[in-house]
C-alpha positions in Angstrom: 52.8 21.4 -8.7 50.0 23.8 -7.8 48.9 24.0 -11.4 48.7 20.2 -11.6 46.5 19.9 -8.5 44.2 22.7 -9.8 43.8 20.9 -13.1 42.9 17.7 -11.4 40.4 19.4 -9.2 38.9 21.1 -12.2 38.5 17.9 -14.1 37.0 16.1 -11.1 34.5 19.0 -10.7 33.5 18.7 -14.4 33.0 14.9 -14.0 30.9 15.3 -10.8 28.8 18.3 -11.8 26.2 16.3 -13.9 25.7 13.9 -11.0 25.4 16.7 -8.5 23.0 18.8 -10.6 20.9 15.7 -11.4 20.5 14.7 -7.8 19.5 18.3 -6.9 17.1 18.4 -9.8 15.5 15.1 -8.9 15.5 15.9 -5.2 15.9 12.2 -4.5 17.0 11.6 -0.9 20.3 10.1 0.1 19.4 8.0 3.2 21.8 6.6 5.8 19.4 4.0 7.2 19.7 0.5 5.7 16.2 0.2 4.3 13.3 2.6 3.5 10.0 2.8 1.6 7.8 5.7 0.6 4.3 4.9 -0.4 1.4 7.0 -1.7 -1.4 5.7 0.6 -4.2 6.8 -1.8 -2.9 5.2 -5.0 -0.4 2.6 -3.8 2.3 4.3 -5.9 5.9 3.5 -4.9 7.7 6.8 -4.7 11.0 5.6 -3.3 12.6 2.5 -2.0 16.0 1.5 -0.6 16.4 -2.2 0.1 12.6 -2.1 0.4 12.1 -5.8 -0.2 15.0 -7.1 2.0 14.1 -9.0 5.1 14.6 -6.9 8.2 13.7 -7.0 11.9 10.9 -4.5 12.6 11.1 -4.3 16.4 8.0 -2.5 17.8 6.6 -1.5 14.3 5.1 -5.0 14.7 2.5 -3.4 16.9 0.9 -1.6 14.0 -0.1 -5.1 12.7 -1.2 -6.2 16.1 -3.3 -3.1 16.5 -5.3 -3.3 13.2 -5.8 -7.0 13.7 -7.2 -6.4 17.1 -9.4 -3.5 16.0 -11.0 -5.6 13.2 -11.3 -8.8 15.2 -12.0 -7.6 18.8 -14.5 -5.4 20.6 -13.2 -2.1 21.9 -15.3 -2.3 25.1 -14.4 -5.8 26.0 -12.7 -6.1 29.4 -9.5 -8.1 29.4 -7.9 -9.7 32.5 -4.1 -9.4 32.5 -2.4 -12.8 32.7 0.9 -13.6 34.5 2.5 -14.0 31.0 1.5 -10.4 30.0 2.5 -9.0 33.4 6.0 -10.5 33.2 6.7 -9.4 29.6 10.1 -7.6 29.3 11.0 -4.3 27.7 8.9 -1.2 27.4 5.7 -1.6 29.5 2.6 0.2 30.8 3.1 -1.7 34.0 0.0 -3.9 33.9 -0.6 -5.9 37.1 -1.5 -9.6 37.1 -5.3 -9.9 37.3 -5.8 -6.2 36.3 -8.9 -5.7 34.1 -8.5 -3.3 31.2 -10.6 -2.6 28.1 -9.2 -3.5 24.7 -9.3 0.1 23.7 -7.2 1.1 26.7 -4.7 -1.6 26.0 -4.4 -0.4 22.4 -3.7 3.1 23.6 -0.9 1.8 25.9 0.5 -0.4 23.1 0.7 2.2 20.4 1.3 5.4 22.3 3.7 4.1 25.0 4.8 0.9 23.1 3.7 -1.3 25.9 5.0 -4.9 25.3 2.8 -6.1 28.2 -0.3 -4.6 26.6 0.6 -6.3 23.3 0.7 -9.7 25.0 -2.6 -9.1 26.8 -4.2 -8.2 23.5 -2.8 -11.3 21.7 -4.0 -13.6 24.4 -7.5 -12.0 24.4 -7.8 -12.4 20.6 -6.5 -15.9 20.2 -6.1 -17.5 23.6 -2.3 -17.9 23.3 0.7 -16.4 21.6 1.1 -19.5 19.4 -2.4 -19.2 18.1 -1.9 -15.5 17.7 1.2 -16.1 15.6 -0.6 -18.4 13.2 -3.7 -16.2 12.9 -2.0 -12.8 12.5 0.3 -14.1 9.7 -2.8 -15.5 7.9 -4.6 -12.2 8.4 -1.7 -10.2 7.0 -1.4 -12.5 3.9 -5.1 -12.7 3.1 -6.3 -9.2 4.1 -3.2 -7.0 3.6 -1.5 -9.0 0.9 2.0 -8.9 2.4 4.7 -10.9 0.7 7.6 -11.5 3.1 6.4 -11.2 6.6 6.5 -13.7 9.5 5.6 -12.6 13.0 6.4 -14.7 16.0 4.9 -12.4 18.7 2.7 -9.3 19.0 5.3 -6.8 20.1 8.4 -7.2 18.0 10.8 -8.5 20.7 13.6 -10.1 18.9 13.2 -13.6 17.4 15.4 -14.7 14.5 12.3 -15.8 12.6 10.4 -12.6 13.3 10.9 -10.5 10.2 9.3 -8.4 7.5 10.3 -5.8 4.9 10.0 -2.1 4.5 7.5 -2.7 1.7 5.3 -5.0 3.8 5.3 -2.5 6.7 4.2 0.2 4.3 1.4 -2.0 3.1 0.4 -2.8 6.7 0.4 0.9 7.7 -1.5 1.9 4.6 -4.2 -0.8 5.4 -4.4 0.3 9.0 -4.8 4.0 8.2 -8.1 3.2 6.5 -9.5 2.5 9.9 -10.7 5.5 11.9 -10.0 4.0 15.4 -6.4 3.2 14.3 -5.9 6.6 12.8 -7.0 8.3 16.1 -4.7 6.3 18.3 -1.8 6.4 15.9 -1.9 10.2 15.8 -2.4 10.7 19.6 0.3 13.0 21.1 -0.5 12.3 24.8 -3.2 10.5 26.8 -4.0 10.1 30.5 -3.3 6.6 31.8 -5.1 5.4 34.9 -3.6 1.9 35.5 -4.0 -0.1 38.7 -0.4 0.6 39.7 0.6 3.4 37.3 -1.2 6.7 36.9 0.6 9.0 34.4 0.2 10.8 31.1 1.3 8.7 28.1 3.3 10.7 25.6 4.0 9.3 22.1 7.5 8.1 21.7 7.5 9.4 18.1 9.2 12.8 18.0 7.3 14.1 15.0 4.0 13.2 16.7 4.8 14.6 20.2 6.1 17.8 18.7 9.8 17.6 19.9 10.8 17.4 16.2 8.0 19.3 14.4 6.9 18.4 10.9 3.5 20.0 10.4 2.2 17.4 7.8 2.7 14.4 10.1 -0.5 12.5 11.1 0.8 9.6 13.1 3.8 7.4 13.8 5.4 4.5 15.7 8.9 3.9 16.9 10.9 0.7 17.4 14.2 -0.5 18.8 15.9 -3.7 19.7 19.6 -4.3 19.4 19.3 -6.5 16.3 17.0 -4.1 14.4 18.5 -0.8 15.7 16.3 2.2 15.2 13.1 1.7 13.2 10.4 4.3 12.4 6.9 4.3 10.7 5.3 7.7 9.9 2.3 9.0 8.0 1.9 12.5 6.6 -0.7 14.5 4.7 -0.2 17.8 2.8 -3.9 18.1 1.8 -3.2 16.4 -1.6 -1.0 13.4 -1.0 -1.1 11.0 2.0 2.2 9.3 2.4 3.6 6.4 4.4 7.3 6.4 5.2 9.1 3.3 6.7 12.7 3.6 7.7 14.6 0.6 9.1 17.9 0.0 10.8 19.2 3.4 11.5 22.2 3.6 13.9 20.8 6.6 15.8 17.5 8.2 16.3 18.6 11.3 14.4 19.2 9.0 11.4 15.7 7.7 11.1 14.1 11.1 11.7 16.4 12.8 9.2 15.7 10.1 6.6 11.9 10.3 7.2 11.9 14.1 6.8 13.9 13.8 3.6 11.5 11.1 2.3 8.4 13.3 3.0 10.1 16.4 1.4 10.9 14.4 -1.6 7.4 12.9 -2.0 5.5 16.2 -1.5 7.9 18.2 -3.7 8.2 15.8 -6.6 4.7 14.2 -7.0 1.1 15.1 -7.4 -2.2 13.4 -8.3 -4.0 13.2 -11.6 -7.4 11.8 -12.4 -7.9 9.7 -15.6 -11.7 9.7 -16.5 -13.6 6.4 -17.0 -13.7 5.4 -20.7 -10.3 7.0 -21.5 -8.9 5.2 -24.6 -5.4 4.2 -25.3 -4.3 2.7 -28.8 -1.5 0.2 -28.8 -0.3 -2.0 -31.7 -3.7 -1.9 -33.4 -5.7 -2.6 -30.2 -7.7 -0.1 -28.2 -7.8 -0.3 -24.4 -9.7 1.9 -22.0 -10.2 2.7 -18.3 -13.3 1.0 -16.8 -13.7 3.6 -14.0 -12.2 6.8 -12.9 -8.6 6.3 -11.8 -6.5 8.5 -9.5 -2.8 8.2 -10.3 0.4 9.6 -8.8 2.6 11.4 -11.3 5.9 13.3 -11.2 5.4 17.0 -11.3 8.0 17.2 -14.1 9.2 14.8 -16.8 7.0 11.8 -15.9 5.5 9.5 -18.5 2.5 7.2 -19.0 2.9 4.2 -21.2 0.6 1.3 -22.1 2.1 -2.2 -22.7 1.0 -4.5 -25.4 -1.1 -6.4 -22.9 -3.0 -3.2 -21.9 -1.2 -2.3 -18.7 -1.0 1.4 -18.1 2.4 2.1 -16.4 3.0 5.5 -14.7 6.7 6.3 -14.6 8.8 8.9 -12.9 11.6 10.9 -14.6 14.0 8.1 -14.2 11.8 5.5 -15.9 10.9 3.8 -12.6 7.3 2.4 -12.5 5.3 4.2 -9.8 2.1 2.2 -10.3 0.3 0.2 -12.9 -3.3 -0.3 -13.9 -4.8 -3.0 -16.0 -7.0 -1.5 -18.8 -9.9 -3.2 -20.5 -9.6 -4.3 -24.1 -12.1 -2.7 -26.4 -13.5 -5.2 -29.0 -14.0 -4.1 -32.6 -17.6 -3.0 -33.4 -18.6 -6.1 -35.3 -17.4 -8.4 -32.6 -19.1 -6.4 -30.0 -22.4 -6.5 -32.0 -22.2 -10.3 -32.4 -21.5 -10.7 -28.7 -24.3 -8.3 -27.7 -27.1 -10.2 -29.6 -28.9 -12.6 -27.2 -29.0 -16.2 -28.3 -32.8 -16.2 -28.1 -32.9 -13.3 -30.6 -30.8 -15.3 -33.0 -33.1 -18.2 -32.8 -36.2 -16.0 -33.3 -34.5 -14.5 -36.4 -34.0 -17.9 -37.8 -37.6 -18.8 -37.1 -38.9 -15.6 -38.7 -36.9 -16.2 -41.9 -38.2 -19.8 -42.4 -41.8 -18.9 -43.7 -40.2 -16.7 -46.3 -38.2 -19.6 -47.7 -41.2 -21.8 -47.8 -43.1 -19.2 -49.8 -40.3 -18.6 -52.3 -39.6 -22.3 -53.2 -43.2 -23.0 -54.7 -43.1 -19.7 -56.6 -39.8 -20.6 -58.2 -41.1 -24.1 -59.2 -44.2 -22.5 -60.8 -42.0 -20.1 -62.7 -39.9 -22.9 -64.1 -43.0 -24.9 -65.1 -44.5 -21.9 -66.9 -41.3 -21.3 -68.9 -41.1 -24.9 -69.9 -44.7 -24.8 -71.2 -44.0 -21.8 -73.3 -40.9 -23.5 -74.8 -43.0 -26.6 -75.8 -45.7 -24.5 -77.5 -43.0 -22.8 -79.6 
């Protein structure tokens, strides 16, 4: 009996070994959260995704979108009077008082660092006059400026609404877009800040454990937490190792430890497995008798081992990882044959001038030919 069990265990080990060794070799994370996305902020390369395009509830990660929208549309020094609607907002707050006057910049601090729902409502009303107008305008902003695909926000703070949804992919794009702004980067990466409210004087400390130092990860540059019952734990985090700048989105973890463990695994995977490469302008690629080339210098994200670059028949350069997944794609320019290029490069006026210049030559040759024929005919008659 013991020999039979040992044989079964040995066979199972042989079957599982390739999978185990491949997972270890690839270093690809095994996440417990329901959805996740890892994006190279520099190149837009998708390094990892799990249910990345599935509609999810973002909770307070919504405030990343509210913040960058406010930074681009508003004035940091504008003074905002807190409405009764903002004052009575439920959930996490910075305890704004009705009629309190606060600058937009200070409200952004309270919203991103302390996740103040009341600050988010005050910002939305300042920007667009009402939450309904804000809803319409921020969704338009996200579609037109950020190019999201599956996002619909009903409020500025992420409090639950069944029609308030997004995806891990869209949140990564929103965070990538926001991180290009210096003011956003500064607030997003703030560990703690003095808060001198009308009824609440305190020191705001970032709720994000990797930002506030309670869970150290030395490459982290910023982050935002989120939670409502329907979304469970959500986390957005940025990190930079001096070469790659990554955005990690993790959605619907059952516990805080889940989203932090998953985020750390994502960053370890990204930094260990990928690097950057520069393709110079004018680099040629020959495909099926056609030449394509880069029109400008292109920075791409490549796997450190076993990655490939392939050009499609339509001239799309596809950068793949060791599993054949496409990390990013770049449309190359078609190079025309020399004779076609020459024809296209000749200005129409030059062609007309060439025709004009050839015309006098023809006029001169015709009389000469007639005279020659007449001379030959005379000689034939004399003979």
